[in-house]
C-alpha positions in Angstrom: -7.3 24.7 14.1 -10.7 25.4 12.5 -12.0 23.4 9.6 -11.5 26.5 7.3 -7.9 26.7 8.4 -7.3 23.0 7.9 -8.8 23.3 4.4 -6.6 26.3 3.5 -3.5 24.4 4.7 -4.6 21.3 2.7 -4.8 23.5 -0.5 -1.1 24.2 -0.1 0.0 20.7 1.0 -1.9 19.0 -1.8 -0.4 21.4 -4.4 -3.8 22.3 -5.8 -2.6 25.5 -7.4 -0.1 23.5 -9.4 -2.8 20.9 -10.2 -5.0 23.7 -11.6 -2.2 24.9 -13.8 -1.6 21.3 -15.0 -5.3 20.9 -15.8 -5.1 24.0 -18.0 -2.0 22.6 -19.8 -3.5 19.2 -20.4 -6.8 20.7 -21.6 -4.9 22.9 -24.1 -3.0 19.8 -25.3 -6.2 17.9 -25.7 -7.7 20.7 -27.9 -4.9 20.1 -30.5 -6.0 18.1 -33.6 -3.1 15.7 -33.2 -3.8 14.8 -29.6 -5.5 11.4 -30.2 -2.9 10.3 -32.8 -0.8 8.9 -30.0 -3.4 6.7 -28.1 -1.0 5.7 -25.3 -0.1 9.3 -24.5 -3.7 10.4 -24.9 -4.8 7.8 -22.4 -2.1 8.7 -19.9 -3.0 12.4 -20.2 -6.7 11.7 -19.7 -6.1 9.7 -16.6 -3.8 12.4 -15.2 -6.4 15.1 -15.9 -9.1 13.0 -14.2 -6.9 12.5 -11.1 -6.2 16.2 -10.7 -9.8 17.1 -11.2 -10.9 14.5 -8.6 -8.5 15.9 -6.0 -9.7 19.4 -6.5 -13.3 18.2 -6.3 -12.7 16.3 -3.1 -11.1 19.5 -1.6 -14.0 21.7 -2.7 -16.6 19.3 -1.2 -14.7 18.6 2.1 -16.7 20.3 4.8 -16.9 17.9 7.8 -14.2 16.3 10.0 -14.4 13.0 8.2 -13.9 14.4 4.7 -11.0 16.6 5.9 -9.4 13.7 7.7 -9.4 11.6 4.5 -7.8 14.5 2.6 -5.2 14.9 5.4 -4.3 11.2 5.1 -4.0 11.6 1.3 -1.7 14.5 1.9 0.6 12.1 3.7 0.9 10.2 0.5 3.6 12.4 -0.8 6.4 10.0 -1.5 7.7 9.8 -5.0 5.8 6.6 -6.0 2.7 7.0 -3.9 0.4 8.0 -6.8 1.4 5.0 -8.8 -0.4 1.8 -9.6 0.8 -1.2 -7.5 2.0 -4.7 -8.3 1.4 -6.8 -5.2 2.8 -10.3 -4.7 1.7 -13.0 -2.3 4.0 -15.9 -1.2 3.0 -18.8 1.0 5.3 -19.6 3.9 6.3 -23.0 5.2 3.4 -25.2 6.0 2.1 -26.7 2.8 -1.7 -26.6 2.4 -2.4 -24.3 5.4 0.1 -21.6 4.2 -1.1 -21.8 0.6 -4.7 -21.4 1.6 -3.7 -18.4 3.8 -1.8 -16.8 0.9 -5.0 -17.2 -1.2 -7.1 -15.6 1.5 -4.8 -12.6 1.6 -5.0 -12.2 -2.2 -8.8 -12.2 -2.0 -8.6 -9.6 0.9 -6.7 -7.2 -1.3 -8.8 -8.0 -4.4 -12.0 -7.2 -2.4 -10.4 -3.9 -1.0 -9.5 -2.8 -4.6 -13.0 -3.7 -6.0 -14.7 -1.7 -3.2 -12.6 1.3 -4.2 -13.4 0.9 -7.9 -9.8 0.0 -8.8 -9.1 -2.6 -11.5 -7.4 -5.9 -10.7 -5.3 -7.8 -13.2 -3.7 -11.2 -12.5 0.0 -11.0 -13.5 1.3 -14.4 -12.3 0.1 -17.4 -10.3 1.5 -20.6 -9.0 -1.3 -22.8 -7.6 -1.0 -25.0 -4.6 -1.1 -28.8 -5.0 -4.4 -29.1 -3.2 -5.8 -25.6 -2.4 -4.7 -22.0 -2.5 -1.5 -20.6 -4.1 2.2 -21.0 -3.6 2.6 -17.5 -5.0 0.7 -14.9 -7.1 1.0 -11.3 -8.3 -1.7 -8.8 -9.1 -1.6 -5.4 -10.7 -3.9 -2.9 -8.9 -4.7 0.1 -11.0 -6.2 3.2 -9.3 -5.2 6.6 -7.8 -2.6 6.1 -5.0 -2.8 2.3 -5.2 0.8 1.9 -4.2 0.6 4.6 -1.5 -2.2 2.8 0.2 -1.1 -0.8 -0.3 2.5 -0.4 0.8 1.0 -0.7 4.3 0.4 -4.4 3.5 4.0 -5.3 2.7 5.4 -7.8 5.1 4.6 -11.1 6.8 1.0 -11.8 7.8 0.2 -14.5 10.5 -3.0 -16.5 10.7 -4.3 -18.5 13.8 -7.3 -20.7 13.2 -8.7 -24.2 13.6 -7.7 -25.8 10.4 -10.5 -27.0 8.0 -8.0 -29.5 6.6 -7.1 -31.1 10.0 -9.4 -34.0 11.0 -8.4 -33.5 14.6 -9.6 -29.8 14.4 -6.4 -28.6 15.9 -5.4 -25.0 15.9 -2.8 -24.0 13.3 -0.6 -21.0 12.8 0.3 -20.1 9.2 2.4 -17.4 7.6 2.4 -15.6 4.2 4.5 -12.8 2.8 3.1 -9.8 0.8 5.5 -7.7 -1.4 4.3 -4.4 -2.9 6.1 -2.4 -5.6 4.9 0.6 -7.6 4.3 0.4 -11.4 6.9 2.7 -12.7 6.2 4.4 -16.1 9.9 5.0 -16.7 12.8 3.1 -15.1 16.4 3.8 -15.5 18.1 1.1 -13.5 20.9 -0.5 -15.6 20.9 -4.3 -15.6 23.7 -6.5 -16.7 22.1 -9.4 -18.6 24.9 -11.7 -17.6 23.6 -11.3 -14.0 20.2 -12.6 -15.0 18.7 -16.1 -14.9 15.7 -16.5 -17.2 13.4 -19.5 -16.8 10.5 -20.4 -19.0 7.6 -22.5 -17.8 4.0 -23.4 -18.5 1.4 -20.9 -17.2 -0.7 -22.4 -14.5 -3.5 -19.8 -14.2 -5.9 -18.0 -16.4 -4.6 -16.8 -19.7 -4.8 -17.3 -23.5 -4.8 -20.3 -25.7 -1.2 -21.2 -24.9 -1.8 -21.8 -21.1 -0.6 -25.2 -20.1 0.4 -26.0 -23.7 3.7 -24.2 -24.2 6.3 -22.6 -21.9 5.0 -19.0 -22.4 5.4 -17.9 -18.7 8.7 -16.2 -17.8 10.6 -15.9 -14.5 13.6 -13.6 -14.3 16.0 -13.7 -11.3 18.6 -11.0 -10.7 21.4 -13.2 -9.3 23.4 -10.6 -7.2 20.3 -9.6 -5.2 18.0 -12.6 -5.5 15.2 -10.3 -6.7 12.7 -12.2 -8.8 9.9 -11.1 -11.2 7.6 -13.3 -13.2 4.7 -13.0 -15.6 2.3 -15.4 -17.3 -0.8 -13.4 -18.2 0.3 -12.1 -21.6 -0.3 -14.2 -24.8 3.3 -14.8 -25.8 6.6 -15.6 -24.3 8.0 -12.3 -25.6 5.3 -10.2 -24.0 5.6 -12.0 -20.7 9.4 -11.5 -20.8 8.9 -7.8 -21.4 6.4 -7.5 -18.5 8.6 -9.5 -16.2 11.7 -7.4 -17.1 9.7 -4.2 -16.4 8.7 -5.5 -13.0 12.3 -6.6 -12.2 13.7 -3.2 -13.3 11.1 -1.4 -11.1 12.1 -3.6 -8.1 15.8 -2.8 -8.6 15.0 0.9 -9.1 13.3 0.9 -5.7 16.3 -0.8 -4.2 18.6 1.8 -5.7 16.4 4.6 -4.3 16.7 3.1 -0.9 20.5 2.5 -1.1 21.1 4.4 2.1 20.2 1.2 4.0 23.1 -1.1 4.6 22.0 -4.3 2.9 19.8 -5.1 0.0 18.3 -7.9 2.2 16.7 -5.2 4.3 14.8 -4.0 1.3 13.6 -7.2 -0.4 10.6 -8.7 1.3 11.4 -12.3 0.3 14.6 -12.1 2.5 12.3 -11.7 5.5 11.8 -15.0 7.3 8.2 -16.0 7.0 7.8 -17.3 10.5 7.3 -16.5 14.2 8.4 -13.1 15.3 8.6 -11.5 11.8 5.0 -10.7 11.2 3.6 -7.2 10.7 0.0 -8.3 11.4 -1.8 -11.2 13.2 -5.2 -12.5 12.3 -6.8 -14.7 15.0 -10.0 -16.5 14.0 -10.1 -19.0 16.9 -10.7 -19.2 19.9 -11.7 -15.5 19.4 -11.6 -13.0 16.5 -9.0 -10.2 16.4 -6.8 -8.7 13.8 -3.9 -6.6 15.2 -1.1 -4.7 13.5 2.2 -5.1 15.3 3.6 -1.8 14.0 0.7 0.6 14.7 -1.2 -1.2 17.4 -4.4 -0.8 15.4 -6.8 -3.7 15.9 -10.2 -4.9 14.6 -12.5 -7.5 16.2 -14.4 -8.2 12.9 -11.7 -10.5 11.5 -14.0 -11.8 8.7 -14.8 -8.3 7.6 -11.1 -7.5 7.4 -10.6 -10.6 5.3 -13.4 -9.4 3.1 -11.4 -6.3 2.2 -12.2 -3.9 5.1 -8.6 -2.9 5.7 -8.9 0.9 5.5 -8.5 1.2 9.2 -5.1 -0.5 9.0 -4.1 1.5 6.0 -5.0 4.8 7.7 -3.3 3.8 11.0 -0.1 2.9 9.0 -0.1 6.3 7.1 -0.5 8.2 10.4 2.3 6.0 11.9 4.5 6.8 9.0 3.8 10.5 9.3 4.7 10.5 12.9 8.0 8.7 12.1 8.8 11.2 9.4 
């Protein structure tokens, strides 16, 4: 297939004709005098307009193999939630200091990836380790297709290195879990409040004046499934509860969408054992450097570069792997 033929096919796959129609509709809406009266709606429409225009511009300027391949990978991102922002959570496995440091390294890896793409990063929740690192944390990543890209990172990540915390300089293996959910604008999952446990606690990370003074942070547990959502970055307990509830509802909506699987435990990342044999990717820092994805077989020898956010190779390999499975 020639580049011109590939480009013509991408025009159809990416739905650019529909996007052009939508651009016209939004621009007509923006021309109305009352458009900016509803700031939230106006902001959402402006972001949508920018997204459609960017996609068309990328298609118009795509001439070489590299640019076309990037568009073809973006065409794979056609699932219902792929265009959404992402809420990504990190959980240290067993192992105390080592695992908590590893979870913190993974959070930095994702933060660096997002920053390099120009995406915004917002801390939603954080539980710090006793000495270093984190027990758990959650970030909101805002940018086009953030969820579609970052869903490749969901699962258990394994680290092998000589521990900087071991006086004997022994080699240690650590595990951490990453969960990824889309930020849903509208969620319709019905939740019975009698099935919820709501805990309030003192925020342990960055935040407003109330951090570490009052129990403004909120954790909500859906008892039938064990699904948990928490938030501490808002200024009040009420706002944190609203944000946590929205995250919980989003998680349950995703579970409902995937109800064709036999058990909820197959959908919820935290039910995966964070230990040997369950990892999706291994990071070896000593005695050699290698990062390898168990699912796709993709590997990189520049492990430190990967940990600095250079994970596009793994993301692209995952999307191609998913396309092949589909």
